[in-house]
C-alpha positions, -999 to 999 in steps of 0.1 A, spaced: 0 0 0 13 34 -9 20 61 18 -8 82 3 -33 54 5 -22 46 41 -27 83 50 -62 82 35 -72 53 58 -60 70 89 -87 84 112 -87 122 113 -64 137 140 -80 162 164 -58 189 179 -63 224 193 -65 251 167 -39 279 169 -33 313 153 -18 296 122 -50 275 117 -77 301 122 -82 304 84 -90 267 84 -114 272 113 -131 301 94 -135 279 63 -152 251 83 -174 276 101 -184 290 67 -192 255 55 -213 251 87 -232 283 79 -238 272 43 -251 238 54 -274 250 82 -283 287 78 -315 279 58 -331 260 86 -313 276 116 -309 313 108 -312 321 145 -278 303 151 -260 329 129 -267 362 147 -235 382 147 -217 354 127 -195 378 107 -183 395 139 -176 360 154 -155 350 123 -136 383 123 -128 381 160 -117 344 161 -107 329 185 -128 355 203 -146 342 234 -133 307 225 -97 318 233 -76 301 259 -76 297 288 -114 298 292 -123 283 258 -108 264 229 -113 254 193 -105 218 182 -97 211 146 -98 177 129 -75 170 99 -76 139 77 -45 119 69 -35 144 42 -38 173 65 -70 186 51 -93 202 77 -125 181 80 -141 189 113 -143 215 140 -158 222 174 -154 251 198 -163 260 234 -164 290 256 -171 300 292 -209 306 296 -207 313 333 -183 302 361 -182 264 360 -202 260 328 -190 260 292 -209 262 260 -201 239 231 -205 257 197 -201 251 160 -197 213 158 -192 206 121 -180 176 101 -175 179 63 -199 156 44 -171 133 31 -162 124 68 -197 119 81 -209 85 93 -174 76 105 -176 86 141 -157 119 138 -186 140 152 -186 118 183 -148 120 186 -150 158 184 -178 159 211 -158 136 234 -126 157 228 -143 190 236 -158 175 268 -124 163 279 -109 198 272 -137 215 292 -132 191 321 -95 197 320 -102 235 323 -123 229 354 -158 231 340 -184 210 357 -210 211 329 -213 219 292 -243 233 275 -253 237 239 -282 249 218 -292 233 185 -321 233 160 -331 197 157 -351 202 125 -320 215 107 -294 194 125 -309 160 130 -277 140 132 -261 164 156 -292 164 178 -292 126 179 -254 126 187 -259 149 217 -286 127 231 -263 96 229 -233 114 244 -249 122 278 -266 156 270 -300 161 285 -327 187 275 -328 218 297 -346 251 296 -332 278 274 -303 298 288 -290 333 282 -272 335 249 -289 304 235 -302 307 199 -339 319 199 -362 289 196 -334 263 199 -334 231 218 -309 234 247 -289 206 263 -265 201 292 -242 174 304 -223 171 336 -186 165 335 
């Protein structure tokens, strides 16, 4: 098997995004917007400001952005988190490119962000989603320990909100 073929078979590698990878993060966030804005416009209030300010409120030490790259180094997935309130983080912008879906990368990104949040001392992680537009993500959240909660300040209007304890 060639080295290129072997790299193609490797599972994507997940690592913290840094200053040199923020353009890759922006590109994935743009893909996320394209994929979901039609059915979840409320999730994109102030989106342009968010992109311009990256890492913004997801900056270390209170937040983080995790970037997944395939065996060839191409960015294929992303997830971010920020402090919502003391002891509680908010997971944001989970996205996996279509060619990588169905292979467990979304679950790996969720598990990685939960580990990162726990390592930073958070006791819980919340998120908001629009199940009608993001069916696979909604199902994933329910199978990774998230439970429905009432809306919280900053959650997208009309979104389903979830929380998991760490």
